[in-house]
N, CA, C and O atoms as a Tinker XYZ file with bonds, in Angstrom:
   336  protein
     1  N     10.035000  -29.298000  -20.341000    73     2
     2  CA    10.531000  -27.940000  -20.369000    64     1     3
     3  C      9.439000  -27.055000  -20.953000    63     2     4     5
     4  O      8.897000  -27.345000  -22.019000    81     3
     5  N      9.126000  -25.995000  -20.260000    73     3     6
     6  CA     8.136000  -25.037000  -20.754000    64     5     7
     7  C      8.735000  -24.204000  -21.877000    63     6     8     9
     8  O      9.942000  -24.246000  -22.118000    81     7
     9  N      7.901000  -23.460000  -22.548000    73     7    10
    10  CA     8.373000  -22.554000  -23.585000    64     9    11
    11  C      9.167000  -21.423000  -22.920000    63    10    12    13
    12  O      8.718000  -20.846000  -21.930000    81    11
    13  N     10.337000  -21.113000  -23.463000    73    11    14
    14  CA    11.211000  -20.121000  -22.839000    64    13    15
    15  C     11.491000  -18.972000  -23.790000    63    14    16    17
    16  O     11.751000  -19.188000  -24.974000    81    15
    17  N     11.439000  -17.739000  -23.270000    73    15    18
    18  CA    11.887000  -16.602000  -24.067000    64    17    19
    19  C     13.419000  -16.558000  -23.990000    63    18    20    21
    20  O     14.024000  -17.262000  -23.181000    81    19
    21  N     14.034000  -15.735000  -24.829000    73    19    22
    22  CA    15.499000  -15.706000  -24.893000    64    21    23
    23  C     16.146000  -15.298000  -23.580000    63    22    24    25
    24  O     17.187000  -15.841000  -23.210000    81    23
    25  N     15.548000  -14.354000  -22.873000    73    23    26
    26  CA    16.104000  -13.903000  -21.595000    64    25    27
    27  C     16.097000  -15.047000  -20.581000    63    26    28    29
    28  O     17.089000  -15.271000  -19.886000    81    27
    29  N     14.994000  -15.759000  -20.499000    73    27    30
    30  CA    14.878000  -16.868000  -19.545000    64    29    31
    31  C     15.801000  -18.016000  -19.941000    63    30    32    33
    32  O     16.424000  -18.640000  -19.082000    81    31
    33  N     15.887000  -18.292000  -21.229000    73    31    34
    34  CA    16.779000  -19.342000  -21.701000    64    33    35
    35  C     18.219000  -19.028000  -21.302000    63    34    36    37
    36  O     18.933000  -19.900000  -20.806000    81    35
    37  N     18.643000  -17.790000  -21.518000    73    35    38
    38  CA    20.009000  -17.394000  -21.140000    64    37    39
    39  C     20.233000  -17.550000  -19.629000    63    38    40    41
    40  O     21.283000  -18.030000  -19.201000    81    39
    41  N     19.239000  -17.142000  -18.823000    73    39    42
    42  CA    19.365000  -17.292000  -17.365000    64    41    43
    43  C     19.511000  -18.758000  -16.980000    63    42    44    45
    44  O     20.316000  -19.097000  -16.113000    81    43
    45  N     18.735000  -19.627000  -17.620000    73    43    46
    46  CA    18.831000  -21.063000  -17.318000    64    45    47
    47  C     20.198000  -21.624000  -17.720000    63    46    48    49
    48  O     20.752000  -22.471000  -17.019000    81    47
    49  N     20.735000  -21.159000  -18.832000    73    47    50
    50  CA    22.081000  -21.590000  -19.220000    64    49    51
    51  C     23.112000  -21.112000  -18.205000    63    50    52    53
    52  O     23.974000  -21.882000  -17.780000    81    51
    53  N     23.026000  -19.850000  -17.819000    73    51    54
    54  CA    24.002000  -19.295000  -16.876000    64    53    55
    55  C     23.943000  -19.973000  -15.521000    63    54    56    57
    56  O     24.972000  -20.145000  -14.867000    81    55
    57  N     22.751000  -20.360000  -15.092000    73    55    58
    58  CA    22.614000  -21.005000  -13.785000    64    57    59
    59  C     22.965000  -22.491000  -13.818000    63    58    60    61
    60  O     23.117000  -23.120000  -12.771000    81    59
    61  N     23.091000  -23.043000  -15.010000    73    59    62
    62  CA    23.367000  -24.473000  -15.132000    64    61    63
    63  C     22.110000  -25.332000  -15.132000    63    62    64    65
    64  O     22.198000  -26.559000  -15.169000    81    63
    65  N     20.933000  -24.694000  -15.092000    73    63    66
    66  CA    19.673000  -25.454000  -15.124000    64    65    67
    67  C     19.468000  -26.161000  -16.457000    63    66    68    69
    68  O     18.824000  -27.208000  -16.514000    81    67
    69  N     20.013000  -25.591000  -17.530000    73    67    70
    70  CA    19.894000  -26.157000  -18.872000    64    69    71
    71  C     21.217000  -26.059000  -19.592000    63    70    72    73
    72  O     22.059000  -25.220000  -19.271000    81    71
    73  N     21.390000  -26.933000  -20.576000    73    71    74
    74  CA    22.498000  -26.848000  -21.515000    64    73    75
    75  C     21.895000  -26.849000  -22.919000    63    74    76    77
    76  O     20.744000  -27.250000  -23.093000    81    75
    77  N     22.646000  -26.411000  -23.908000    73    75    78
    78  CA    22.133000  -26.503000  -25.272000    64    77    79
    79  C     21.731000  -27.940000  -25.652000    63    78    80    81
    80  O     20.765000  -28.136000  -26.389000    81    79
    81  N     22.463000  -28.930000  -25.156000    73    79    82
    82  CA    22.089000  -30.336000  -25.438000    64    81    83
    83  C     20.715000  -30.651000  -24.873000    63    82    84    85
    84  O     19.931000  -31.347000  -25.517000    81    83
    85  N     20.405000  -30.149000  -23.674000    73    83    86
    86  CA    19.083000  -30.374000  -23.088000    64    85    87
    87  C     17.987000  -29.817000  -23.989000    63    86    88    89
    88  O     16.963000  -30.459000  -24.222000    81    87
    89  N     18.225000  -28.611000  -24.486000    73    87    90
    90  CA    17.222000  -27.948000  -25.331000    64    89    91
    91  C     17.041000  -28.707000  -26.640000    63    90    92    93
    92  O     15.911000  -28.939000  -27.070000    81    91
    93  N     18.141000  -29.094000  -27.276000    73    91    94
    94  CA    18.057000  -29.840000  -28.534000    64    93    95
    95  C     17.329000  -31.165000  -28.313000    63    94    96    97
    96  O     16.459000  -31.525000  -29.105000    81    95
    97  N     17.666000  -31.882000  -27.267000    73    95    98
    98  CA    17.005000  -33.157000  -26.990000    64    97    99
    99  C     15.506000  -32.963000  -26.789000    63    98   100   101
   100  O     14.705000  -33.758000  -27.282000    81    99
   101  N     15.129000  -31.927000  -26.078000    73    99   102
   102  CA    13.711000  -31.646000  -25.850000    64   101   103
   103  C     13.007000  -31.299000  -27.152000    63   102   104   105
   104  O     11.894000  -31.763000  -27.398000    81   103
   105  N     13.640000  -30.495000  -27.981000    73   103   106
   106  CA    13.029000  -30.124000  -29.253000    64   105   107
   107  C     12.812000  -31.333000  -30.153000    63   106   108   109
   108  O     11.749000  -31.469000  -30.759000    81   107
   109  N     13.788000  -32.199000  -30.246000    73   107   110
   110  CA    13.632000  -33.392000  -31.078000    64   109   111
   111  C     12.548000  -34.313000  -30.515000    63   110   112   113
   112  O     11.817000  -34.941000  -31.280000    81   111
   113  N     12.437000  -34.400000  -29.209000    73   111   114
   114  CA    11.370000  -35.204000  -28.607000    64   113   115
   115  C     10.004000  -34.605000  -28.959000    63   114   116   117
   116  O      9.077000  -35.341000  -29.298000    81   115
   117  N      9.877000  -33.310000  -28.884000    73   115   118
   118  CA     8.605000  -32.658000  -29.241000    64   117   119
   119  C      8.269000  -32.879000  -30.713000    63   118   120   121
   120  O      7.106000  -33.081000  -31.061000    81   119
   121  N      9.280000  -32.842000  -31.577000    73   119   122
   122  CA     9.055000  -33.102000  -33.002000    64   121   123
   123  C      8.568000  -34.530000  -33.195000    63   122   124   125
   124  O      7.631000  -34.759000  -33.959000    81   123
   125  N      9.182000  -35.495000  -32.521000    73   123   126
   126  CA     8.736000  -36.896000  -32.610000    64   125   127
   127  C      7.293000  -37.048000  -32.150000    63   126   128   129
   128  O      6.507000  -37.757000  -32.778000    81   127
   129  N      6.946000  -36.378000  -31.048000    73   127   130
   130  CA     5.591000  -36.477000  -30.508000    64   129   131
   131  C      4.548000  -35.926000  -31.475000    63   130   132   133
   132  O      3.434000  -36.445000  -31.539000    81   131
   133  N      4.889000  -34.893000  -32.219000    73   131   134
   134  CA     3.947000  -34.315000  -33.187000    64   133   135
   135  C      3.753000  -35.206000  -34.395000    63   134   136   137
   136  O      2.720000  -35.138000  -35.061000    81   135
   137  N      4.738000  -36.041000  -34.685000    73   135   138
   138  CA     4.652000  -36.891000  -35.870000    64   137   139
   139  C      4.934000  -36.092000  -37.127000    63   138   140   141
   140  O      5.355000  -34.937000  -37.064000    81   139
   141  N      4.699000  -36.713000  -38.255000    73   139   142
   142  CA     4.974000  -36.069000  -39.536000    64   141   143
   143  C      3.813000  -35.150000  -39.886000    63   142   144   145
   144  O      2.892000  -35.542000  -40.603000    81   143
   145  N      3.862000  -33.940000  -39.380000    73   143   146
   146  CA     2.769000  -32.985000  -39.590000    64   145   147
   147  C      3.063000  -31.996000  -40.718000    63   146   148   149
   148  O      2.319000  -31.034000  -40.906000    81   147
   149  N      4.134000  -32.226000  -41.463000    73   147   150
   150  CA     4.454000  -31.365000  -42.590000    64   149   151
   151  C      5.216000  -30.102000  -42.235000    63   150   152   153
   152  O      5.534000  -29.309000  -43.121000    81   151
   153  N      5.514000  -29.898000  -40.970000    73   151   154
   154  CA     6.241000  -28.701000  -40.569000    64   153   155
   155  C      7.680000  -28.750000  -41.049000    63   154   156   157
   156  O      8.216000  -27.752000  -41.533000    81   155
   157  N      8.304000  -29.913000  -40.915000    73   155   158
   158  CA     9.736000  -30.032000  -41.209000    64   157   159
   159  C      9.937000  -30.821000  -42.490000    63   158   160   161
   160  O      9.470000  -31.955000  -42.602000    81   159
   161  N     10.627000  -30.232000  -43.457000    73   159   162
   162  CA    10.947000  -30.929000  -44.693000    64   161   163
   163  C     12.200000  -31.767000  -44.479000    63   162   164   165
   164  O     12.257000  -32.929000  -44.881000    81   163
   165  N     13.195000  -31.172000  -43.846000    73   163   166
   166  CA    14.457000  -31.854000  -43.556000    64   165   167
   167  C     14.905000  -31.468000  -42.154000    63   166   168   169
   168  O     14.870000  -30.297000  -41.775000    81   167
   169  N     15.322000  -32.461000  -41.398000    73   167   170
   170  CA    15.919000  -32.210000  -40.083000    64   169   171
   171  C     17.374000  -32.642000  -40.113000    63   170   172   173
   172  O     17.717000  -33.654000  -40.724000    81   171
   173  N     18.219000  -31.881000  -39.460000    73   171   174
   174  CA    19.577000  -32.349000  -39.212000    64   173   175
   175  C     19.415000  -33.593000  -38.337000    63   174   176   177
   176  O     18.615000  -33.572000  -37.402000    81   175
   177  N     20.147000  -34.674000  -38.610000    73   175   178
   178  CA    20.028000  -35.846000  -37.753000    64   177   179
   179  C     20.238000  -35.460000  -36.279000    63   178   180   181
   180  O     21.109000  -34.656000  -35.948000    81   179
   181  N     19.430000  -36.048000  -35.423000    73   179   182
   182  CA    19.464000  -35.683000  -34.005000    64   181   183
   183  C     20.853000  -35.839000  -33.407000    63   182   184   185
   184  O     21.290000  -34.990000  -32.629000    81   183
   185  N     21.549000  -36.907000  -33.757000    73   183   186
   186  CA    22.894000  -37.099000  -33.194000    64   185   187
   187  C     23.820000  -35.962000  -33.599000    63   186   188   189
   188  O     24.640000  -35.514000  -32.797000    81   187
   189  N     23.697000  -35.489000  -34.845000    73   187   190
   190  CA    24.519000  -34.351000  -35.292000    64   189   191
   191  C     24.155000  -33.088000  -34.527000    63   190   192   193
   192  O     25.039000  -32.346000  -34.098000    81   191
   193  N     22.871000  -32.841000  -34.354000    73   191   194
   194  CA    22.423000  -31.647000  -33.633000    64   193   195
   195  C     22.914000  -31.691000  -32.182000    63   194   196   197
   196  O     23.338000  -30.671000  -31.639000    81   195
   197  N     22.857000  -32.858000  -31.562000    73   195   198
   198  CA    23.320000  -32.995000  -30.178000    64   197   199
   199  C     24.833000  -32.766000  -30.080000    63   198   200   201
   200  O     25.312000  -32.136000  -29.137000    81   199
   201  N     25.581000  -33.286000  -31.067000    73   199   202
   202  CA    27.031000  -33.065000  -31.074000    64   201   203
   203  C     27.361000  -31.584000  -31.242000    63   202   204   205
   204  O     28.266000  -31.069000  -30.585000    81   203
   205  N     26.633000  -30.903000  -32.117000    73   203   206
   206  CA    26.867000  -29.473000  -32.332000    64   205   207
   207  C     26.530000  -28.676000  -31.074000    63   206   208   209
   208  O     27.243000  -27.740000  -30.713000    81   207
   209  N     25.451000  -29.052000  -30.419000    73   207   210
   210  CA    25.063000  -28.371000  -29.174000    64   209   211
   211  C     26.126000  -28.587000  -28.103000    63   210   212   213
   212  O     26.484000  -27.658000  -27.379000    81   211
   213  N     26.628000  -29.811000  -28.007000    73   211   214
   214  CA    27.669000  -30.112000  -27.025000    64   213   215
   215  C     28.931000  -29.286000  -27.300000    63   214   216   217
   216  O     29.584000  -28.816000  -26.368000    81   215
   217  N     29.270000  -29.111000  -28.582000    73   215   218
   218  CA    30.458000  -28.334000  -28.950000    64   217   219
   219  C     30.330000  -26.874000  -28.534000    63   218   220   221
   220  O     31.340000  -26.194000  -28.349000    81   219
   221  N     29.106000  -26.385000  -28.387000    73   219   222
   222  CA    28.879000  -24.993000  -27.975000    64   221   223
   223  C     29.049000  -24.761000  -26.481000    63   222   224   225
   224  O     29.240000  -23.621000  -26.056000    81   223
   225  N     28.986000  -25.794000  -25.693000    73   223   226
   226  CA    28.811000  -25.629000  -24.253000    64   225   227
   227  C     29.923000  -24.856000  -23.556000    63   226   228   229
   228  O     29.726000  -24.411000  -22.425000    81   227
   229  N     31.064000  -24.681000  -24.175000    73   227   230
   230  CA    32.121000  -23.873000  -23.558000    64   229   231
   231  C     32.299000  -22.534000  -24.261000    63   230   232   233
   232  O     33.294000  -21.845000  -24.039000    81   231
   233  N     31.356000  -22.166000  -25.096000    73   231   234
   234  CA    31.458000  -20.923000  -25.873000    64   233   235
   235  C     30.305000  -19.989000  -25.518000    63   234   236   237
   236  O     29.630000  -19.465000  -26.404000    81   235
   237  N     30.087000  -19.787000  -24.258000    73   235   238
   238  CA    28.925000  -19.036000  -23.777000    64   237   239
   239  C     28.969000  -17.550000  -24.124000    63   238   240   241
   240  O     27.986000  -16.842000  -23.907000    81   239
   241  N     30.084000  -17.067000  -24.654000    73   239   242
   242  CA    30.179000  -15.648000  -25.001000    64   241   243
   243  C     29.599000  -15.330000  -26.377000    63   242   244   245
   244  O     29.554000  -14.163000  -26.767000    81   243
   245  N     29.160000  -16.335000  -27.112000    73   243   246
   246  CA    28.559000  -16.100000  -28.420000    64   245   247
   247  C     27.211000  -15.400000  -28.251000    63   246   248   249
   248  O     26.456000  -15.749000  -27.344000    81   247
   249  N     26.890000  -14.425000  -29.097000    73   247   250
   250  CA    25.668000  -13.637000  -28.897000    64   249   251
   251  C     24.376000  -14.448000  -28.969000    63   250   252   253
   252  O     23.403000  -14.102000  -28.298000    81   251
   253  N     24.339000  -15.509000  -29.758000    73   251   254
   254  CA    23.131000  -16.331000  -29.859000    64   253   255
   255  C     23.361000  -17.718000  -29.256000    63   254   256   257
   256  O     22.790000  -18.711000  -29.706000    81   255
   257  N     24.204000  -17.760000  -28.234000    73   255   258
   258  CA    24.559000  -19.027000  -27.587000    64   257   259
   259  C     23.329000  -19.843000  -27.224000    63   258   260   261
   260  O     22.461000  -19.386000  -26.481000    81   259
   261  N     23.265000  -21.061000  -27.761000    73   259   262
   262  CA    22.227000  -22.003000  -27.368000    64   261   263
   263  C     20.825000  -21.674000  -27.837000    63   262   264   265
   264  O     19.865000  -22.274000  -27.353000    81   263
   265  N     20.675000  -20.736000  -28.766000    73   263   266
   266  CA    19.345000  -20.384000  -29.263000    64   265   267
   267  C     19.017000  -21.291000  -30.445000    63   266   268   269
   268  O     19.669000  -21.206000  -31.485000    81   267
   269  N     18.025000  -22.151000  -30.299000    73   267   270
   270  CA    17.652000  -23.025000  -31.417000    64   269   271
   271  C     16.980000  -22.211000  -32.526000    63   270   272   273
   272  O     16.334000  -21.196000  -32.265000    81   271
   273  N     17.143000  -22.672000  -33.756000    73   271   274
   274  CA    16.536000  -21.965000  -34.881000    64   273   275
   275  C     16.271000  -22.938000  -36.023000    63   274   276   277
   276  O     16.815000  -24.042000  -36.062000    81   275
   277  N     15.436000  -22.508000  -36.937000    73   275   278
   278  CA    15.147000  -23.261000  -38.154000    64   277   279
   279  C     15.551000  -22.401000  -39.336000    63   278   280   281
   280  O     15.553000  -21.173000  -39.255000    81   279
   281  N     15.891000  -23.054000  -40.427000    73   279   282
   282  CA    16.235000  -22.349000  -41.654000    64   281   283
   283  C     15.261000  -22.796000  -42.731000    63   282   284   285
   284  O     15.086000  -23.992000  -42.966000    81   283
   285  N     14.632000  -21.834000  -43.381000    73   283   286
   286  CA    13.681000  -22.139000  -44.437000    64   285   287
   287  C     14.359000  -22.986000  -45.507000    63   286   288   289
   288  O     15.530000  -22.774000  -45.823000    81   287
   289  N     13.627000  -23.939000  -46.060000    73   287   290
   290  CA    14.200000  -24.917000  -46.975000    64   289   291
   291  C     14.639000  -24.344000  -48.319000    63   290   292   293
   292  O     15.230000  -25.073000  -49.115000    81   291
   293  N     14.377000  -23.076000  -48.603000    73   291   294
   294  CA    14.870000  -22.506000  -49.855000    64   293   295
   295  C     16.172000  -21.724000  -49.647000    63   294   296   297
   296  O     16.634000  -21.039000  -50.559000    81   295
   297  N     16.755000  -21.824000  -48.468000    73   295   298
   298  CA    18.054000  -21.212000  -48.162000    64   297   299
   299  C     19.107000  -22.319000  -48.227000    63   298   300   301
   300  O     18.933000  -23.384000  -47.635000    81   299
   301  N     20.190000  -22.063000  -48.942000    73   299   302
   302  CA    21.248000  -23.074000  -49.073000    64   301   303
   303  C     22.009000  -23.243000  -47.768000    63   302   304   305
   304  O     22.496000  -22.275000  -47.184000    81   303
   305  N     22.101000  -24.483000  -47.323000    73   303   306
   306  CA    22.901000  -24.872000  -46.160000    64   305   307
   307  C     23.719000  -26.079000  -46.581000    63   306   308   309
   308  O     23.173000  -27.063000  -47.082000    81   307
   309  N     25.025000  -26.004000  -46.378000    73   307   310
   310  CA    25.897000  -27.106000  -46.761000    64   309   311
   311  C     25.423000  -28.408000  -46.132000    63   310   312   313
   312  O     25.202000  -28.473000  -44.923000    81   311
   313  N     25.267000  -29.433000  -46.940000    73   311   314
   314  CA    24.912000  -30.756000  -46.441000    64   313   315
   315  C     23.422000  -31.010000  -46.326000    63   314   316   317
   316  O     23.018000  -32.125000  -45.994000    81   315
   317  N     22.590000  -30.008000  -46.591000    73   315   318
   318  CA    21.137000  -30.190000  -46.525000    64   317   319
   319  C     20.513000  -29.869000  -47.878000    63   318   320   321
   320  O     21.002000  -28.996000  -48.595000    81   319
   321  N     19.436000  -30.567000  -48.232000    73   319   322
   322  CA    18.796000  -30.271000  -49.523000    64   321   323
   323  C     18.119000  -28.903000  -49.526000    63   322   324   325
   324  O     17.630000  -28.429000  -48.500000    81   323
   325  N     18.104000  -28.289000  -50.689000    73   323   326
   326  CA    17.419000  -27.014000  -50.884000    64   325   327
   327  C     16.272000  -27.277000  -51.861000    63   326   328   329
   328  O     16.485000  -27.885000  -52.909000    81   327
   329  N     15.081000  -26.834000  -51.536000    73   327   330
   330  CA    13.924000  -27.171000  -52.375000    64   329   331
   331  C     13.608000  -26.129000  -53.428000    63   330   332   333
   332  O     12.813000  -26.397000  -54.329000    81   331
   333  N     14.200000  -24.953000  -53.345000    73   331   334
   334  CA    13.882000  -23.916000  -54.344000    64   333   335
   335  C     14.668000  -24.123000  -55.619000    63   334   336
   336  O     14.527000  -23.347000  -56.565000    81   335
């Protein structure tokens, strides 16, 4: 999968070319390929991320539907360590 801007990502979702699960799976594969390069301190387990993406697949009316994101490690997120 090439790098996609938000407009193109939304078009691919609407056409059925991609699902949020496809995007999450691709992102985790790219992270594995890079190895431990210090970019990620903590990752949500891939199976959890895939389950969350799958749960979104019928909620296409959400404004940020299927947009992957990262949260800086000094922001509190339930269930993840905070380093600050």
